[in-house]
N, C-alpha and C positions, 0 to 999 in steps of 0.2 A: 504494500500500500504506500509505503514511503517512497519507493522508486517511482510509482505511478504519479504521486504528487510532485516529486521533483521533475519528472519528465514533463508533466503537464505545465508546471510553472515555467520550465525552460521554453516550452513551445509558446506560452503566453508572452514571455519576454521577447522571443524571436519575432512573434507576430507583431508585438508592440513596436519593435525597431523598424520592421518593414513598413508597418502602418504609418509610422511617423514620417517616413520619407516618401511613400508611394500612395498612401490612402488617406482618406479624410478621417477625422476624429470619430465620426459615426461608425465607420467600418472597423476602426480599432476597438471601439467600445463593444460592437457586436461580436467581434472575435473574442474579446475578453469574457463576455457573457457566455459564449459557447463553451469556452474552456472551463469556466466556473460550473456550468451545468454538467459537463463531463465529469468533473471532480465530484460533484454532488451525487451523480448517478453511480459512480464507482464506489463511493462511500456507502450508499444505500445497498448496493449489491453485496458488499462485504458484510454489512449488518444482517442481511437476509441469510447469507450462507452460514454465518456464525450461529444464528438462531436455529436454522434447520439442523445443523450439526448437534447443537445442545439438545434440541427436542428429540432427535434420534437416540442419542446416548441415554438421556433420561428415560425414554420409553423402554429401551433395552434393560436398564437397571431396574425399573419398576416391575417388569415381567420376571426378571431374575429374582427379585426380592420375594415375590409371591411363591415362586417355586422353591426358594431356599427354605422357607418355612416348612414346606412339605418334606423336603429332604431331611431337615432337622428331626421331624417327627419319625421319619423312616429310620434314621440313624439311631434314635432313642429306642426303637423296637428291636434292634439287632442284638446279637449275643455280646457279652462283655468283651470277649477277645476281639471281635471284629469292630465293635462299637468304638473302642479306643483309637484305632487307626483311622476310622471314618471321621471321628470327631476332630482329629488333627487336620485332616483334609478340609473339613467344613470350616474350621477356624482359620486356616490359611486362606481359603476362598473368601471368607468374610473380611479378613484383613485387607486383601487385595481390593475387594469391592469398596471398603471404607476409604482406602487411599484414593481410589478412582473418584469417588464422590467428593472428597476434599479437593482434588485437583480440578474437578469439574466446577466447583464453586470458585476456585481461583481463576479459572478460565472465564467464568461469567463476569468477574470483576475486571478483567483485562480490557484495556481499550480495544476497540474494534480492529484497529490497524495492527495490533500486536497479537491477536488471538492465534494466528498461525504458529506462533512460537510454541504453544502448548498442544495444539491440535494433534500433531503426530504422536506425542507422548500419550495423550488420552486414547488415541486409536490403538496404540500398542498395549496399553493397560487393559482396555476393553477386550481385546483379543485374548490376553492372558487370563482374564477373569472368565471369559466364555470357555476357554480350554479347560481351566480348572473345574468349572461348573460341569462341563460335559464329562470330564474324567470321573468326578464324584458320582454323577448319575450312572455312569457305566459300572462303577464299583457297587452301586446299590441295585444294579440290574434293571435300571429304568432306561427305556428307549429315549434317544435324543430327538 
């Protein structure tokens, strides 16, 4: 986003220089308005993409949260020997999910132009949580 802003500002100044020598002030102002509209449009697009990403991750986590409650009940019904190992896996999964939720809150607080900094990390964490979740379901004999 910063590169886009710098690029657009450079274009604005270039257009301004050309406009001063070759065009009327009206043309220069029109060009400036077009650049400003382009910047606003790009900023809106970034906000929309960020919100879509947040919504998708939150939806995945909400679905997982409901299923985790069911997994916990199933774990509690296992034999003591198996229950101990499954409990460790469930706690590890829960810790990963909690970290992901904390990082998601941090992402929400980030300025829109900086959100890409955390997006890849969130994607990786979500994949890890899903893998752990699927592994635990497999251990419990639940189809994914």
